[in-house]
C-alpha positions in Angstrom: 23.6 71.0 87.8 25.8 73.7 88.4 29.1 74.9 87.7 31.4 77.9 88.9 32.8 80.4 86.3 36.5 79.9 86.3 37.1 83.7 85.9 34.9 85.4 88.8 33.6 82.0 90.6 29.9 83.1 90.0 27.8 79.7 90.3 25.8 78.9 87.1 22.9 76.9 86.5 23.6 74.7 83.3 19.8 74.4 82.6 18.6 78.0 83.3 21.4 80.7 83.2 23.2 82.3 80.1 26.8 81.1 79.7 29.3 80.6 77.2 30.7 77.1 76.7 33.5 75.3 74.8 32.8 72.1 73.1 36.1 70.9 72.7 37.1 71.2 76.4 35.7 68.2 78.5 37.4 67.8 81.6 36.8 70.3 83.0 34.5 71.8 81.0 35.0 75.4 80.1 32.1 77.6 81.0 32.0 81.3 81.4 29.4 83.7 82.7 27.8 86.2 80.4 29.8 89.1 82.2 33.3 87.2 82.1 33.6 85.5 78.7 36.8 86.2 76.9 36.4 89.1 74.5 37.8 87.2 71.4 34.9 84.6 71.6 37.8 82.0 71.9 38.2 79.6 74.4 41.5 80.6 76.7 42.5 76.9 77.3 42.2 75.7 73.8 41.4 78.4 71.3 38.2 76.7 70.1 34.9 78.4 69.5 32.5 79.5 72.3 29.0 78.9 72.0 26.3 80.9 73.9 23.8 79.2 75.9 20.6 81.4 76.2 18.8 81.7 79.7 15.7 79.5 79.6 12.2 80.6 79.1 11.4 79.6 82.7 13.7 82.1 84.4 12.8 84.7 82.0 9.4 84.2 83.0 10.0 84.1 86.7 11.8 87.5 86.7 9.5 89.1 84.4 6.6 90.7 86.5 4.3 90.5 83.7 4.7 86.9 83.1 5.1 85.9 86.6 1.8 85.3 87.6 1.3 82.7 84.6 3.8 80.6 86.5 1.5 80.5 89.8 3.7 82.9 91.8 
């Protein structure tokens, strides 16, 4: 499942990419990429706290040459 960052339009894979998300905003969900998140760590829509979602272990391993061989690539 993917979403677009409302600030820059980058597509974010919600399973694997790192992003900031607001738990209060539901429709549409407030999701910001790592480079565009509001600097005050508050949601620009509702003022709620933003929570960081880390990049998945699989994506880290895929882009790391030392561990990529373990994935079978």
